[in-house]
C-alpha positions as CSV (number, residue, x, y, z in Angstrom):
1,M,-63.0,-21.2,-15.1
2,P,-63.9,-19.2,-11.9
3,G,-60.9,-18.1,-9.9
4,E,-58.4,-18.1,-12.8
5,I,-56.4,-15.0,-13.7
6,V,-57.3,-13.8,-17.3
7,D,-55.8,-11.2,-19.6
8,L,-57.6,-7.9,-19.9
9,D,-58.3,-6.2,-23.2
10,S,-59.4,-2.9,-24.7
11,E,-63.0,-3.3,-23.5
12,D,-61.7,-3.8,-19.9
13,L,-59.5,-0.7,-20.3
14,Y,-62.5,1.4,-21.3
15,E,-64.5,0.1,-18.3
16,I,-61.7,0.8,-15.8
17,K,-61.1,4.3,-17.2
18,I,-64.8,5.2,-17.0
19,A,-65.1,3.8,-13.5
20,Y,-62.2,5.9,-12.1
21,K,-63.2,9.0,-14.0
22,S,-66.8,8.7,-12.7
23,F,-65.7,8.1,-9.2
24,W,-63.4,11.2,-9.2
25,N,-65.9,13.5,-10.9
26,R,-68.6,12.5,-8.4
27,F,-66.3,13.0,-5.5
28,K,-65.2,16.4,-6.7
29,G,-68.8,17.6,-6.8
30,S,-69.9,16.2,-3.5
31,Q,-67.7,17.5,-0.7
32,G,-67.4,20.8,1.2
33,I,-63.7,20.5,0.7
34,K,-62.2,21.6,-2.7
35,A,-61.0,18.7,-4.9
36,E,-59.0,19.7,-7.9
37,G,-57.8,17.8,-10.9
38,N,-59.2,16.9,-14.3
39,S,-60.4,13.3,-14.6
40,D,-59.0,13.2,-18.2
41,N,-55.6,13.1,-16.6
42,I,-56.3,9.5,-15.3
43,N,-54.2,7.4,-17.7
44,V,-55.0,3.7,-18.3
45,S,-52.8,1.5,-20.4
46,K,-52.4,-2.2,-21.1
47,Y,-49.2,-4.1,-20.1
48,E,-48.7,-7.9,-20.1
49,G,-52.4,-8.7,-19.8
50,K,-53.0,-6.2,-17.0
51,L,-54.0,-2.6,-16.8
52,Q,-51.9,0.2,-15.4
53,V,-53.8,3.2,-13.9
54,E,-52.0,6.4,-12.9
55,V,-52.2,10.2,-12.6
56,P,-48.9,11.5,-14.1
57,T,-48.9,14.7,-12.1
58,Y,-51.3,14.7,-9.1
59,F,-54.8,15.5,-7.9
60,K,-55.3,17.6,-4.8
61,I,-57.6,18.7,-2.0
62,S,-56.9,22.4,-1.4
63,G,-57.5,25.1,1.1
64,L,-57.7,23.0,4.2
65,Q,-57.1,24.6,7.6
66,Y,-53.7,23.9,9.0
67,R,-55.1,24.6,12.5
68,R,-58.8,24.7,13.2
69,D,-58.5,27.9,15.2
70,R,-56.7,29.7,12.3
71,P,-58.9,29.8,9.2
72,D,-56.3,31.8,7.2
73,D,-53.5,29.2,7.7
74,L,-54.1,26.8,4.8
75,F,-52.5,23.7,3.4
76,D,-53.1,21.5,0.4
77,I,-52.9,17.7,0.1
78,C,-51.6,16.5,-3.2
79,F,-51.8,12.8,-4.1
80,R,-50.8,10.6,-6.9
81,P,-52.3,7.1,-7.3
82,E,-50.6,4.4,-9.3
83,L,-52.3,1.0,-9.7
84,T,-51.9,-2.3,-11.6
85,I,-55.2,-4.1,-12.2
86,R,-55.6,-7.7,-13.1
87,G,-58.7,-9.8,-14.1
88,R,-60.0,-12.9,-12.5
89,E,-62.8,-15.2,-13.7
90,H,-66.0,-15.1,-11.6
91,D,-69.4,-16.6,-11.9
92,D,-70.7,-13.1,-12.9
93,G,-67.9,-12.4,-15.3
94,I,-64.5,-10.9,-14.9
95,R,-63.7,-9.4,-11.5
96,Y,-61.2,-6.6,-11.5
97,E,-58.6,-6.9,-8.7
98,I,-55.8,-4.6,-7.6
99,D,-52.5,-6.4,-8.2
100,K,-50.2,-3.6,-7.1
101,S,-50.8,-0.1,-5.7
102,T,-48.7,2.9,-4.7
103,T,-50.4,6.1,-3.5
104,R,-48.0,9.1,-3.1
105,V,-49.1,11.9,-0.8
106,S,-47.7,15.3,0.0
107,Y,-48.9,17.8,2.6
108,L,-48.0,21.4,1.7
109,R,-48.5,24.4,3.9
110,R,-49.1,27.6,2.0
111,Q,-47.1,30.6,3.1
112,S,-48.9,33.4,1.2
113,D,-51.2,34.0,-1.8
114,R,-50.1,33.3,-5.3
115,E,-47.0,35.2,-6.4
116,D,-46.5,37.0,-9.7
117,D,-45.5,33.7,-11.5
118,G,-48.8,32.2,-10.4
119,R,-47.4,29.8,-7.9
120,F,-48.0,29.5,-4.2
121,P,-44.9,29.7,-1.9
122,A,-45.2,26.6,0.3
123,E,-43.4,24.2,2.6
124,I,-43.7,20.5,2.2
125,K,-44.7,19.5,5.8
126,Q,-45.2,15.8,5.3
127,G,-45.0,13.1,2.7
128,M,-45.5,9.4,2.4
129,H,-46.4,6.6,0.1
130,Y,-48.9,3.8,0.8
131,D,-47.9,0.5,-0.9
132,F,-49.4,-2.9,-1.8
133,E,-48.2,-5.9,-3.8
134,S,-50.2,-9.1,-4.1
135,E,-46.9,-11.0,-3.8
136,P,-44.8,-8.7,-1.5
137,D,-41.1,-9.1,-0.8
138,A,-40.1,-11.1,2.3
139,R,-40.6,-9.2,5.6
140,H,-42.7,-6.5,3.9
141,P,-46.2,-6.0,5.4
142,I,-48.6,-6.6,2.5
143,F,-50.2,-3.2,3.1
144,H,-47.8,-0.6,4.5
145,V,-46.9,3.1,4.5
146,Q,-43.4,4.7,4.4
147,Y,-42.3,8.3,5.2
148,A,-41.0,10.0,2.1
149,P,-40.9,13.9,2.1
150,T,-40.5,13.9,-1.7
151,A,-43.1,11.1,-2.4
152,I,-44.3,13.4,-5.1
153,G,-41.2,14.9,-6.8
154,I,-40.3,18.5,-6.1
155,G,-40.0,19.1,-9.9
156,V,-43.7,18.1,-10.3
157,L,-44.9,20.2,-7.4
158,N,-42.9,23.2,-8.5
159,Q,-45.2,23.7,-11.5
160,E,-47.8,25.0,-9.0
161,Y,-45.8,25.7,-5.9
162,R,-42.5,27.4,-5.1
163,I,-41.2,24.9,-2.5
164,T,-39.3,27.0,0.1
165,N,-37.7,24.2,2.1
166,E,-36.3,22.3,-0.9
167,D,-32.7,22.1,0.5
168,E,-34.0,20.5,3.7
169,L,-36.0,18.0,1.8
170,L,-33.1,16.9,-0.4
171,E,-31.3,15.4,2.6
172,E,-31.2,11.6,2.5
173,Y,-34.0,9.9,4.5
174,P,-34.2,6.2,5.4
175,D,-37.0,4.2,3.6
176,F,-38.0,2.5,6.9
177,P,-39.9,1.7,8.9
178,R,-42.6,0.1,6.7
179,I,-45.6,0.7,8.9
180,P,-48.5,-1.8,8.5
181,S,-51.6,0.1,7.4
182,P,-55.1,-0.4,6.0
183,P,-55.3,-0.9,2.2
184,M,-54.9,2.7,0.9
185,D,-55.4,3.2,-2.8
186,F,-57.1,6.0,-4.8
187,V,-60.3,5.4,-2.9
188,G,-58.8,4.8,0.6
189,I,-56.7,8.0,0.6
190,L,-59.8,10.1,-0.1
191,Y,-61.7,8.5,2.7
192,L,-58.8,9.3,5.1
193,I,-58.9,12.9,4.0
194,I,-62.7,13.1,4.5
195,K,-62.3,11.8,8.1
196,D,-59.4,13.9,9.0
197,H,-60.8,17.2,7.7
198,E,-64.6,17.1,7.3
199,Q,-66.2,18.9,10.2
200,A,-69.3,16.6,10.5
201,E,-68.8,13.9,13.1
202,N,-70.1,11.1,10.9
203,A,-68.7,12.2,7.6
204,T,-68.6,9.3,5.1
205,W,-69.0,8.7,1.4
206,P,-71.7,11.0,0.0
207,N,-74.6,9.3,-1.6
208,K,-73.7,10.3,-5.1
209,V,-70.3,8.7,-4.7
210,L,-71.6,5.3,-3.5
211,T,-72.9,4.1,-6.8
212,S,-69.5,4.6,-8.4
213,L,-67.7,2.6,-5.7
214,E,-69.1,-0.7,-6.9
215,N,-67.5,-0.4,-10.3
216,L,-64.0,0.0,-9.0
217,P,-61.4,-2.8,-8.6
218,T,-61.1,-4.3,-5.1
219,F,-58.1,-5.8,-3.3
220,P,-57.9,-9.6,-3.8
221,K,-59.5,-11.8,-1.2
222,G,-56.2,-13.7,-0.7
223,C,-54.8,-10.6,1.0
224,F,-57.1,-11.1,3.9
225,D,-56.7,-14.8,4.4
226,P,-56.3,-16.6,6.7
227,N,-58.8,-15.3,9.3
228,P,-59.2,-13.1,11.3
229,Q,-58.4,-10.7,8.5
230,S,-61.6,-11.8,6.7
231,G,-62.0,-8.6,4.6
232,R,-64.4,-6.1,6.1
233,E,-62.1,-5.4,9.1
234,M,-59.4,-4.3,6.7
235,I,-61.0,-1.7,4.4
236,P,-60.2,1.9,5.4
237,E,-63.9,2.8,6.2
238,W,-64.0,0.2,8.9
239,W,-61.3,1.7,11.0
240,Y,-63.3,4.8,12.0
241,V,-65.6,4.5,15.0
242,H,-68.3,7.1,15.3
243,A,-68.7,9.0,18.5
244,D,-72.5,8.6,18.6
245,G,-72.2,4.8,18.9
246,G,-73.6,4.2,15.4
247,P,-72.2,1.5,13.1
248,H,-68.9,2.0,11.4
249,I,-70.3,2.0,7.9
250,P,-73.6,0.9,6.3
251,D,-73.8,-2.7,5.1
252,G,-74.2,-1.5,1.5
253,I,-70.7,0.0,1.5
254,I,-69.2,-3.2,3.0
255,D,-70.9,-5.2,0.2
256,M,-69.3,-2.9,-2.5
257,R,-65.9,-2.6,-1.0
258,C,-65.2,-6.2,0.2
259,V,-64.8,-9.3,-1.9
260,D,-66.7,-12.5,-1.1
């Protein structure tokens, strides 16, 4: 019956894995920025009728300028998406919805070229995790971000970086405030990076990425009710106003990224 939650099976697992792999591969080949990470590292597994999607280590966008006037001063953004996907009956078949999402992000400032052991010496300059639960705890914003210098563990990052400010980062930090945010999942964090670091004023999803967006799970409609949070105003792409007075985003992207 339309609207009912249904268990997902191996066929759904295959569709979800292909959808995320296709999205990441198309994104990697489309931007001027350097996206790194093998799509085969996107793990999808079944758990209690739902699907869990994660990247066990991290993907990254590398070689970004720390300051625009210093092209030799570089930093990398590492991110690690974790999602739980559920199925809901719809007139057109099963709709995939995000039931839970955590996106961990670390900003690392490189201090020199690779050393003899193959790693970059680097400082972790910023870290956070963006969270969502379809049934959040009391007093938690349904979409929020929290500061966390070690959102991606130092032990994981140390495989590619020699973290030089590790002692400082191991100090205890509070897990508050929980700052309300747009919905930031695997897709949302990449759009944020495009807007923060792409030089073109109206940088948006490249055309080759658009066709893969429609196959990805969306946040459930119930997250945006009651109005005025009707859906389109909450997706990350909507939050960016173009300086030339043009529309925020094409209607086609809204149709793919918002539930009806």
